[in-house]
C-alpha positions in Angstrom: 76.9 36.5 118.6 76.3 32.8 119.2 76.2 30.0 116.7 72.4 29.9 117.1 72.1 33.5 116.2 74.3 33.1 113.2 72.2 30.1 111.9 69.0 32.1 112.4 70.6 35.0 110.4 71.4 32.7 107.5 67.9 31.3 107.4 66.4 34.8 107.3 68.7 36.1 104.5 69.2 33.0 102.2 66.9 34.3 99.4 68.3 37.9 99.4 70.3 38.9 96.3 73.5 40.8 97.2 73.8 44.3 95.9 76.2 45.0 93.2 79.1 47.0 94.2 79.7 49.9 91.9 82.7 51.2 93.6 85.0 53.7 91.9 88.6 52.7 92.3 90.3 55.2 94.5 93.1 57.0 92.7 96.0 58.8 94.2 95.1 62.5 94.2 97.8 65.0 94.5 96.0 68.1 95.8 97.4 71.0 93.9 96.2 74.5 94.9 93.7 76.1 92.6 94.3 79.4 90.9 92.1 81.1 93.5 94.0 79.5 96.4 97.3 80.6 94.9 96.1 84.2 94.4 94.9 84.3 98.1 98.3 82.9 99.3 100.1 85.5 97.2 97.9 88.3 98.5 98.3 87.2 102.1 102.1 87.1 101.8 102.3 90.5 100.0 99.9 92.3 102.3 102.6 92.7 104.9 104.9 94.1 102.2 102.2 96.3 100.7 103.5 99.5 99.3 102.5 102.3 101.7 103.0 104.9 98.9 99.6 106.3 98.1 100.7 109.1 95.9 98.4 109.4 92.9 99.4 108.6 89.3 96.0 109.5 87.9 95.3 112.5 85.8 96.6 115.8 87.2 95.9 119.4 86.0 99.0 120.5 84.1 101.0 123.5 85.3 102.9 125.9 83.0 106.7 125.3 83.3 107.2 128.9 84.6 104.3 128.9 87.1 105.0 129.3 90.8 103.7 126.4 92.9 102.6 127.0 96.5 100.7 125.4 99.3 100.2 126.0 103.0 98.1 123.9 105.4 95.9 125.5 108.0 97.8 126.3 111.1 101.1 127.2 109.5 102.0 130.7 110.7 102.4 133.4 108.1 105.9 134.3 109.3 107.0 130.7 109.0 105.5 130.5 105.5 107.1 133.8 104.4 110.6 132.6 105.6 110.1 129.4 103.6 108.9 131.2 100.5 112.0 133.6 100.7 114.4 130.7 101.1 115.5 131.8 104.6 115.5 128.3 106.1 118.6 126.1 105.6 117.9 123.4 103.2 118.8 120.1 105.0 118.4 117.7 102.0 117.9 117.9 98.3 116.2 115.5 95.9 116.9 115.8 92.2 114.2 114.5 89.9 115.7 115.6 86.6 115.5 113.0 83.8 113.3 110.7 86.0 110.3 108.8 84.6 107.0 109.5 86.4 106.8 106.3 88.4 110.4 106.6 89.5 109.9 110.2 90.5 106.8 109.2 92.5 108.7 106.5 94.3 111.7 108.8 95.0 109.6 111.7 96.2 107.7 109.5 98.6 110.9 107.8 99.9 112.7 111.1 100.2 110.0 112.7 102.4 109.8 109.5 104.5 113.5 109.5 105.0 113.6 113.2 105.8 111.0 112.7 108.5 112.8 109.8 110.0 115.9 111.9 110.3 113.9 114.8 111.8 114.6 117.2 108.9 112.3 120.1 108.6 113.2 121.9 105.4 114.1 120.1 102.2 114.2 121.0 98.5 113.0 119.0 95.5 114.5 119.9 92.1 111.8 118.8 89.7 112.9 121.0 86.7 110.6 123.2 84.7 110.0 120.6 82.1 109.7 123.2 79.3 110.9 120.8 76.7 109.2 117.7 78.0 106.1 116.2 76.4 103.7 117.2 78.0 105.4 120.3 79.4 106.0 120.4 83.2 104.8 116.8 83.7 107.0 116.0 86.8 106.5 119.5 88.2 102.7 119.1 87.9 102.8 115.8 89.7 105.2 117.0 92.4 102.7 119.8 93.1 99.9 117.3 93.6 102.0 114.7 95.5 103.2 117.2 98.1 99.6 118.2 98.9 98.7 114.5 99.4 101.3 113.9 102.0 100.5 114.4 105.7 104.1 115.1 106.5 104.2 118.2 104.3 103.0 121.4 106.0 103.8 123.8 103.2 105.8 124.3 100.0 106.7 127.1 97.6 108.7 127.4 94.4 112.3 128.2 95.2 114.1 131.5 94.9 115.9 132.1 91.5 119.4 131.3 92.9 118.1 127.9 94.2 116.4 126.9 90.9 113.4 129.2 90.7 110.3 127.6 89.3 112.3 124.4 88.6 112.6 123.7 92.4 110.4 123.7 95.5 111.1 124.3 99.2 109.2 121.9 101.4 108.4 122.4 105.1 107.9 119.1 106.9 105.9 118.4 110.1 107.9 118.0 113.3 108.3 114.5 114.5 107.0 113.5 118.0 110.6 113.2 119.2 111.3 116.8 118.1 108.1 118.1 119.6 109.0 116.5 122.9 112.5 118.0 122.8 110.9 121.5 122.2 108.6 121.0 125.1 111.5 120.0 127.3 113.7 122.9 126.1 110.9 125.5 126.7 109.8 124.1 130.1 113.2 125.0 131.7 
């Protein structure tokens, strides 16, 4: 811009009133996360730690303390189920749920089955008790009956023989792990 241009500009704009400046004074803002942002952060950080235990705690049909509980998935051979029912398989691990609260029993049952699978165990036993004197009667037994049917790892279960706890305990047959299946294939291919 030359001096002539500047002089020309002054002549053109001498009678113009300047605009008032209505500026807001900037203030130092410390951006704190909103409640929604904090909730999203918490959800994102706990998603990786999310509880994989999907066992139900909703209403369950109550079982009589002396009822036999039993279950067998399709594909389980009758001879295998009969041996389980008669207590002919060696029990490789036992979980005792006596005097446990419902949520604690749920957690321990789930963890017990997961641990048994990771150690390639096939037959385990859960001592749930009859619950004849609990209120309501047979609460843990009723939930164990439901939980075991909800677990993919469980192929079959049946109330134990009298000398192993009778209707206060249950034998559980677990699915073979991939490692164990591979070992069987290798053993039988020789």
